[in-house]
Phi, psi and omega in degrees: 000134182280163178299322181299316179295322179296315179296316179298319178292323177294316177298318178297318181295315178296319176299320178297319178298323181275338186283163177275024183276353176240149184285338186262342190294327181296315183291326186256343183238297190291316182292313175299320179296318179295319178298314179297312180298320179295320177297318178294315183298316183287343174287326181276310179237098182304130180240140180287338185240098182295320180301315179300320179296317178297315180298320178298314179293328177297312179293322178296319180294320177295316179296319178297320178299314178297319179297318179296319178294317180297313184295325184262349184226038181307320183295332182288333185265350182294131176075014181284132179274153177077024182295322180296320178297317180297317179296320178298316178297322178297316180294321177297318178297315180299315180294320180299311179294327176297318178294324176296319178297319178298315179298316179298324178290320181296325182269001173093009180277320182268105178208159181298156178287000000 
């Protein structure tokens, strides 16, 4: 296996970890990462709405994961059936977790460190 293939597989794996393609990654990867990034961001550029900052980083991490997977694994997705259904499920998952984050902020669990 060439170095290029190893790097592409590593990029694909990291993208998969960040992407909404697994049911567990949001709870264990994206939401903690978004929370951490939002805390760092508001220390540098104070924002009045912490929840909005967390949600922006949450969507960015999911988007970055999909982009990394696409860039490194174009051949894997060619000719795949049911792509529209998969995209719909991804959007439903993203919106669902976003609503959970809003609820956590409303009850006082989600707040800056």
